[in-house]
Residue, then its C-alpha position, 0 to 999 in steps of 0.5 A: m500499500p502507498s504511503h500518505s506521501s507518495r500518493g500525495n506526490l502522484e495527485k501532485a502530479q496528476t494536477e501538474q500534467n492536468i494543467a500542462y494540457i490544459r495550458q496546451m489546448l488553451g495555445e490551440l484555442g488562441t490559434v483558433a481565436r486569432n484565425e477568426k479575428a476573435d478579440m475578446l476571445c484571444y484576450l481571455i484565453e491569453m489570460a487564462y494561458l498565462e495563468a497556467g503558466d504561473v500555476l505551473a510554475g508555482t507563482r499563483p496557488l491553483n485555488v484561490v478561495k483556499m489562499n483567501v481563506a488562509k489569510s483571512s483566518r490570520 
């Protein structure tokens, strides 16, 4: 049976893979939106793409609600 730590590492790795996949799909959607000259969609997709990159880099939390709860409990 895997330890609690290794299970947590597996969950973290799966989350990172999922966010990387989302970021890849956003890149592809951005290309489609640019080809259609859908400016607002391009902007929103680009913001989501950047956000996914920040989450992967560890510069932004995955869950903003948890972050706000932690701040308010101080």
